[in-house]
VOGU-3710 file (C-alpha; in Angstrom, 3 decimals, decimal comma):
1> xxxxxxxxxx> -33,730/16,543/-20,304  -35,156/16,772/-23,647  -38,417/18,592/-23,997  -40,428/17,071/-27,505  -42,290/20,748/-27,536  -40,796/24,419/-27,286  -40,172/25,509/-23,939  -41,424/28,090/-21,638  -44,655/29,143/-23,994  -47,487/27,020/-25,302
11> xxxxxxxxxx> -47,039/26,401/-29,421  -50,204/28,236/-30,114  -48,180/31,654/-28,933  -45,561/31,469/-30,664  -45,101/32,804/-34,342  -44,820/30,479/-36,560  -41,619/31,044/-37,893  -40,097/31,053/-34,042  -41,954/27,574/-33,949  -40,425/26,178/-36,395
21> xxxxxxxxxx> -36,541/27,000/-35,335  -37,738/25,743/-32,247  -38,866/22,242/-33,810  -35,782/22,448/-35,801  -33,423/22,953/-32,704  -35,074/19,865/-30,728  -34,429/17,764/-34,315  -30,989/19,059/-34,586  -30,247/18,249/-31,005  -31,434/14,737/-31,258
31> xxxxxxxxxx> -29,408/14,119/-34,391  -26,533/15,592/-32,643  -26,755/13,499/-29,609  -26,906/10,546/-31,694  -24,146/11,338/-33,593  -21,573/12,299/-31,057  -22,609/9,384/-28,755  -21,100/5,723/-28,890  -24,562/4,497/-29,068  -28,629/5,693/-28,301
41> xxxxxxxxxx> -31,740/4,406/-27,789  -35,568/5,429/-26,566  -38,114/3,877/-24,575  -41,400/4,811/-23,899  -42,991/5,708/-20,639  -43,863/1,678/-20,199  -39,987/1,079/-20,485  -40,328/-0,666/-23,748  -37,241/0,146/-26,148  -38,821/1,997/-29,156
51> xxxxxxxxxx> -36,007/2,865/-31,221  -32,050/2,424/-31,259  -29,528/4,420/-33,679  -27,018/2,334/-35,626  -23,904/3,422/-33,186  -25,795/1,143/-30,473  -26,415/-1,888/-32,582  -22,630/-2,926/-32,250  -23,351/-3,597/-28,482  -26,345/-6,091/-29,044
61> xxxxxxxxxx> -24,232/-9,477/-29,796  -22,555/-9,282/-26,520  -25,572/-8,843/-24,901  -26,888/-12,079/-26,319  -29,076/-10,403/-28,955  -29,157/-11,620/-32,907  -30,483/-8,959/-34,221  -32,562/-5,281/-33,676  -35,894/-7,341/-33,351  -34,479/-9,071/-30,698
71> xxxxxxxxxx> -33,858/-5,735/-28,975  -36,969/-3,151/-30,022  -39,695/-3,790/-28,507  -38,291/-5,477/-25,589  -38,672/-4,048/-22,037  -35,015/-2,339/-21,184  -34,632/-4,570/-18,365  -34,759/-7,486/-20,217  -32,030/-6,747/-22,528  -29,773/-4,314/-20,924
81> xxxxxxxxxx> -28,424/-6,008/-17,086  -27,862/-3,370/-14,677  -29,686/-0,434/-16,282  -31,481/2,522/-14,650  -33,491/4,066/-16,922  -36,537/2,844/-15,148  -35,845/5,272/-12,417  -35,026/8,537/-14,841  -39,003/7,145/-15,930  -40,049/7,702/-12,218
91> xxxxxxxxxx> -38,223/10,819/-10,975  -38,235/12,628/-14,112  -34,611/13,046/-13,108  -31,804/13,094/-15,649  -28,527/11,305/-14,825  -25,936/13,306/-16,643  -23,050/10,860/-15,847  -22,866/7,272/-14,626  -20,979/3,801/-15,322  -22,706/0,561/-16,277
101> xxxxxxxxxx> -21,097/-2,185/-16,303  -22,682/-5,731/-17,598  -21,711/-8,634/-20,157  -21,128/-6,244/-22,547  -18,639/-4,471/-20,681  -18,119/-0,863/-18,758  -19,470/1,821/-20,287  -19,960/5,844/-19,449  -23,842/6,652/-20,169  -26,257/9,539/-19,838
111> xxxxxxxxxx> -29,491/9,070/-18,888  -32,220/11,814/-20,134  -36,049/11,909/-19,778  -38,214/13,000/-22,366  -41,067/15,613/-21,907  -44,066/16,066/-23,335  -46,791/18,735/-23,444  -46,775/20,488/-19,805  -43,478/18,679/-18,844  -44,651/15,115/-18,446
121> xxxxxxxxxx> -42,502/11,990/-18,800  -43,287/10,526/-22,327  -39,830/8,384/-22,125  -36,087/8,566/-21,821  -32,941/8,477/-23,857  -29,880/6,352/-23,002  -26,492/7,412/-24,588  -23,328/5,548/-24,110  -20,962/7,962/-23,877  -17,786/6,340/-23,870
131> xxxxxxxxxx> -17,373/2,528/-24,266  -13,792/2,101/-23,448  -13,241/4,245/-20,170  -10,415/3,078/-19,034  -8,462/4,322/-22,270  -10,414/7,617/-23,189  -10,598/8,923/-19,454  -7,487/7,462/-18,163  -6,201/10,786/-16,928  -9,668/11,443/-15,092
141> xxxxxxxxxx> -9,759/7,838/-13,529  -5,674/8,444/-12,794  -6,555/11,188/-10,472  -9,623/9,327/-9,474  -7,326/6,809/-8,145  -4,744/9,237/-6,598  -7,146/10,602/-4,339  -8,874/7,161/-3,816  -5,557/6,257/-2,591  -5,238/9,662/-0,186
151> xxxxxxxxxx> -8,320/8,854/0,930  -7,559/5,392/1,812  -4,376/6,425/3,540  -6,402/8,966/5,797  -8,493/6,638/6,285  -5,953/4,027/7,850  -3,966/6,900/9,300  -7,132/7,779/11,323  -7,889/4,118/12,201  -4,478/4,002/13,438
161> xxxxxxxxxx> -5,049/6,944/15,689  -8,344/5,626/17,235  -6,203/2,366/17,793  -3,891/4,218/19,292  -6,166/5,881/21,980  -8,043/2,913/22,672  -4,275/0,595/22,998  -3,080/3,572/25,128  -0,801/4,783/22,371  1,035/1,743/21,846
171> xxxxxxxxxx> 0,643/1,160/18,047  2,320/0,116/14,826  4,317/2,924/13,360  5,235/1,311/10,225  3,469/-0,952/7,594  5,282/-3,760/5,315  5,444/-0,944/2,559  7,882/0,893/4,782  10,758/-1,841/4,289  12,066/-0,283/0,945
181> xxxxxxxxxx> 13,162/-2,377/-1,548  12,383/-4,052/-4,832  15,186/-6,580/-4,760  14,587/-10,176/-4,865  15,767/-10,507/-1,381  13,773/-7,861/0,174  10,534/-8,934/-1,627  11,156/-12,363/-0,291  11,370/-10,668/3,092  8,049/-9,010/2,672
191> xxxxxxxxxx> 6,396/-12,171/0,913  7,422/-13,818/4,237  6,357/-11,332/6,437  3,304/-10,997/4,828  2,668/-14,983/5,208  3,133/-14,605/8,847  1,205/-11,766/9,767  -1,846/-13,638/9,039  -0,833/-16,418/11,606  -1,066/-16,676/15,456
201> xxxxxxxxxx> 2,626/-18,358/15,646  5,590/-16,955/17,292  7,703/-15,008/14,490  11,724/-14,631/14,955  13,316/-12,520/12,829  17,033/-13,176/12,338  19,451/-10,664/11,026  22,421/-8,133/11,748  21,794/-4,956/13,431  20,450/-1,956/11,517
211> xxxxxxxxxx> 18,925/-4,430/9,034  15,253/-3,313/9,627  14,059/-6,294/12,063  11,928/-3,754/14,241  10,426/-2,098/11,124  9,292/-5,525/9,974  7,969/-6,387/13,397  5,570/-3,024/13,139  4,541/-4,089/9,840  3,986/-7,555/10,458
221> xxxxxxxxxx> 1,498/-6,528/13,331  0,039/-3,763/11,135  -1,107/-6,490/8,466  -2,415/-8,823/10,971  -5,863/-9,532/12,218  -4,562/-7,936/15,573  -3,800/-4,584/14,130  -6,413/-2,568/16,298  -4,701/-4,279/19,492  -1,747/-2,537/20,725
231> xxxxxxxxxx> 1,791/-2,901/19,578  4,073/-3,500/22,617  7,834/-3,608/22,366  10,809/-4,396/24,969  14,364/-3,955/24,132  15,954/-6,699/26,242  19,325/-5,642/25,697  18,424/-1,878/27,271  16,953/-3,389/30,155  19,069/-4,407/33,377
241> xxxxxxxxxx> 18,941/-8,036/34,235  17,835/-7,312/37,631  14,532/-5,240/35,958  13,569/-7,681/32,957  11,371/-10,138/35,193  9,217/-6,760/36,188  9,386/-5,294/33,176  7,681/-8,406/31,664  5,194/-9,669/33,974  4,650/-6,644/36,166
251> xxxxxxxxxx> 4,510/-6,056/39,974  1,306/-6,603/42,593  0,509/-3,736/44,810  3,150/-3,500/47,831  5,033/-6,451/46,386  8,205/-5,094/48,175  9,425/-2,009/50,282  9,198/0,966/47,682  6,573/-0,639/45,543  4,086/1,083/43,686
261> xxxxxxxxxx> 0,333/0,420/46,031  -1,466/0,281/42,766  0,736/-2,199/41,242  2,523/-2,055/37,843  1,398/-3,957/34,668  4,169/-5,753/32,468  4,769/-5,829/28,877  2,595/-9,191/28,819  -0,634/-7,513/30,228  0,235/-4,040/28,474
271> xxxxxxxxxx> 0,051/-6,581/24,618  -3,221/-8,135/25,622  -5,054/-8,669/22,567  -1,927/-7,138/20,246  1,422/-8,160/19,597  4,540/-8,306/22,038  7,865/-7,584/20,234  10,844/-9,141/21,934  13,806/-7,572/20,488  17,339/-9,105/21,266
281> xxxxxxxxxx> 16,012/-12,528/22,856  19,301/-13,490/22,652  20,932/-11,179/25,310  17,805/-12,347/27,554  19,506/-14,153/30,988  19,122/-17,643/31,504  16,309/-17,716/34,745  14,413/-15,554/32,973  14,370/-17,559/29,709  12,709/-20,480/31,844
291> xxxxxxxxxx> 9,874/-18,034/32,997  9,107/-16,461/29,809  8,995/-20,698/28,087  6,613/-21,100/30,766  4,520/-18,233/30,048  4,679/-18,883/26,438  3,327/-22,501/26,940  0,212/-21,648/29,510  -0,876/-18,073/28,196  -0,288/-16,834/31,658
301> xxxxxxxxxx> 1,538/-14,909/33,791  2,390/-14,239/38,014  3,157/-10,822/38,610  6,107/-10,345/41,323  4,878/-10,575/44,714  1,368/-12,150/43,626  0,260/-15,884/43,934  -2,736/-15,118/41,198  -2,267/-16,177/37,694  -3,299/-13,751/35,002
311> xxxxxxxxxx> -4,145/-15,051/31,451  -3,102/-12,970/28,353  -3,311/-13,146/24,796  -0,872/-11,616/22,854  1,250/-12,822/19,677  4,747/-12,904/20,249  7,547/-11,741/17,427  10,894/-11,789/18,544  14,407/-10,503/16,896  18,134/-10,909/17,557
321> xxxxxxxxxx> 21,304/-10,368/15,981  23,103/-13,010/17,489  23,218/-16,586/16,178  20,635/-18,176/18,589  21,581/-21,855/17,259  25,137/-21,439/18,481  24,098/-19,892/21,715  22,111/-23,594/22,461  25,151/-25,078/21,856  27,096/-22,900/24,197
331> xxxxxxxxxx> 24,403/-23,748/26,634  23,501/-19,991/27,033  20,132/-19,903/25,347  17,705/-22,807/26,288  16,807/-25,470/23,405  13,301/-25,463/24,077  12,705/-21,565/24,195  14,668/-21,477/20,755  11,987/-24,221/19,274  9,272/-22,432/21,089
341> xxxxxxxxxx> 10,087/-18,931/19,030  11,429/-20,782/15,974  8,259/-21,570/14,329  8,165/-18,680/11,470  11,591/-17,681/11,139  12,365/-14,915/8,509  16,078/-14,306/7,827  16,392/-10,368/7,025  19,526/-9,794/4,573  21,978/-7,211/4,774
351> xxxxxxxxxx> 22,455/-4,370/3,123  25,187/-5,580/1,121  23,160/-8,650/-0,111  20,839/-6,201/-1,767  22,759/-3,432/-3,140  20,189/-2,741/-5,762  18,036/-1,259/-2,933  20,545/1,456/-2,150  19,402/3,790/-4,589  15,576/3,818/-3,312
361> xxxxxxxxxx> 16,871/4,125/0,422  19,008/6,819/-0,388  15,430/8,317/-1,944  13,658/7,729/1,130  16,283/8,512/4,049  16,820/11,687/2,012  13,229/12,507/2,294  13,104/11,835/5,920  16,250/14,005/6,535  14,962/16,918/4,670
371> xxxxxxxxxx> 11,440/16,781/6,502  13,331/16,757/9,907  15,254/19,750/8,862  12,986/21,533/7,067  15,012/21,753/4,185  15,587/20,571/0,693  16,113/16,928/-0,200  20,006/16,606/-1,207  20,710/15,147/-4,319  23,840/12,528/-4,811
381> xxxxxxxxxx> 25,910/12,682/-7,561  26,223/9,894/-9,906  29,551/8,707/-8,505  28,494/9,352/-4,911  25,846/6,742/-5,599  28,374/4,420/-7,509  30,501/4,807/-4,005  27,844/3,924/-2,014  26,685/0,485/-3,858  30,094/-0,606/-3,385
391> xxxxxxxxxx> 30,342/-0,557/0,673  30,145/-3,366/2,592  27,852/-1,425/5,199  28,594/-3,723/8,492  25,989/-1,163/10,264  23,568/-1,761/7,325  20,784/0,673/6,714  21,793/2,676/9,949  24,971/3,426/8,951  23,791/4,524/5,828
401> xxxxxxxxxx> 21,729/6,805/7,255  24,348/8,088/9,195  26,539/8,580/6,265  23,948/10,260/4,624  22,875/12,640/7,581  26,890/13,741/8,408  27,228/14,416/4,568  24,185/16,521/4,298  25,262/18,595/7,619  28,882/18,984/6,434
411> xxxxxxxxxx> 27,734/20,217/2,494  27,303/23,513/1,565  25,212/22,718/-1,420  22,346/20,426/-2,225  24,761/18,135/-4,514  26,846/15,660/-2,507  29,860/13,870/-4,486  32,120/10,802/-4,057  34,711/12,684/-2,093  32,123/14,136/0,285
421> xxxxxxxxxx> 30,745/11,127/1,304  34,487/9,524/0,967  35,842/11,809/3,974  32,598/10,825/6,197  33,593/7,166/5,821  37,197/7,709/6,649  36,304/9,940/9,786  34,094/6,850/11,164  36,737/4,475/10,645  35,796/2,816/7,223
431> xxxxxxxxxx> 38,196/2,911/4,403  35,804/3,355/1,236  35,688/0,927/-1,350  36,336/1,842/-4,651  33,365/0,925/-7,172  35,268/-0,694/-9,291  35,627/-3,280/-6,509  32,046/-3,901/-6,053  30,442/-6,903/-6,858  29,972/-7,901/-10,382
441> xxxxxxxxxx> 26,951/-7,053/-12,052  24,522/-9,787/-11,641  23,923/-12,610/-14,573  27,927/-11,417/-15,355  28,857/-14,656/-14,361  28,052/-17,973/-16,334  26,120/-20,134/-14,065  24,524/-17,480/-11,824  21,693/-19,308/-9,860  19,707/-16,050/-10,340
451> xxxxxxxxxx> 19,673/-16,544/-14,052  18,050/-19,794/-13,458  14,808/-18,107/-12,247  11,624/-17,918/-14,339  11,749/-14,968/-16,931  8,680/-13,544/-15,579  10,648/-13,422/-12,036  13,618/-11,688/-13,167  11,759/-9,242/-16,029  9,524/-8,050/-12,743
461> xxxxxxxxxx> 12,472/-7,515/-10,678  14,480/-5,928/-13,671  11,046/-3,333/-13,988  10,563/-2,723/-10,449  14,682/-1,796/-9,853  14,335/0,530/-13,176  11,148/2,112/-11,688  12,738/2,816/-7,983  16,493/4,215/-9,689  13,788/6,470/-12,308
471> xxxxxxxxxx> 11,516/7,947/-9,000  15,095/8,429/-7,216  16,795/10,328/-9,996  13,173/12,677/-10,967  12,914/12,906/-6,899  9,500/11,123/-6,908  7,753/12,990/-9,924  5,611/10,711/-11,724  4,931/12,083/-15,127  8,757/12,602/-15,350
481> xxxxxxxxxx> 9,463/8,900/-14,374  6,714/7,443/-16,880  8,053/9,847/-19,791  11,967/8,902/-19,092  10,768/5,064/-19,134  8,172/5,068/-22,269  5,438/3,779/-20,169  1,994/5,602/-19,444  1,434/6,887/-15,926  -1,228/4,532/-15,558
491> xxxxxxxxxx> 1,329/1,724/-16,362  3,322/3,338/-13,797  1,011/3,560/-10,986  0,219/-0,204/-11,826  3,842/-1,541/-11,127  4,347/0,979/-8,257  1,284/-0,702/-6,761  3,102/-4,212/-7,078  5,951/-2,520/-5,587  3,925/-1,812/-2,459
501> xx> 2,012/-4,953/-2,176  5,141/-7,113/-2,467
//
């Protein structure tokens, strides 16, 4: 706060020279504040503006004021929207640092009370410290943004844990951001999944084994209004046909000899209020398909050994690696059930159709392997990365992870070269494709339809690929990545946020 008289003693008790020095100091401090700030003004005890310096005058046009005469003499609330100067007058307490946003812009401001004889408030000083905080305070803002993101992540994790307790431990383990990739194919899948998450209609995930269909199912649930409810998964291919009906619909108490007297809830009941994920739906036997169709149509189930119908409210997400349309034609999958499930189909592309995502996948998989084994993350040499990008990956991401894990366990060093990966592939029964045999670079062929997309989309995709590659090369060091790409850290964080949102 600023005193208009000497502190800690009455002026009459001070030597003349001391009083003069203090008066000079007060005057000098006032001049210093005025010169160092971007703008400054004074108000009296009533809140009326009594003085403004030259620096502040440049903000007047943005406030809709033609001249200083339109500013001085007015009540501060009349000319400065969202100001908190009145609070300083009423409390006598300074506000050293604050953000003020109005039609003139966003400013970092300071507000100090003016004290007169006896410490009474006689007015206040308003100072603009920075008029472009997004530029001047970028390091601080970036740090705050990182802390805010960490706090948001922690809050989401706590919310997930609470939901898990409420849902009996059944909750989504992944989000849509867990689906790694910035290729056009990966971005399109995440966009479709995000839209599907906002609907209550069934979703059908189609794709080869190991492409990430189950991860997407978790992500769709986590992004849906049902995220607070349970996420229940059934792998139909892993359950014997004789047990599937009980697995789905549950068993009534004492339904048969040896049955639990308390009964057993089925997956539909467990998923009530949440999402039921039916993995490998194409392997479901025909007799059960009819019962599943009825349950989906009526919204109710009948447990084994019971005559009572139980309503349920579960959103269905199904997945298969088989061609359901071909199964329908062959008579091994009900056509009416196919149409019931095929409302929001999402095709999950194989890894060979998004080779540009391999570098980012290797980075994430390598970090996960290192965390699980409590070791340092492995580094793949350039020839090793080129070899990985050339493979067809019939087992997709699951196969890629297996090859990486084997190579890490067999290597005596953290650096893995192409020879080590080639040996792992051969022992797995796969003849490694040479990098020269890989598909041509995108855009190398005249008439490539991918070049006919909007230019902004192509530029954005290229930026995302470059950032993903740089993050992989520098092991997530954001400062090093920003320097390597020649952009600011703020720009990098903004582009990375786009990656997450996509």
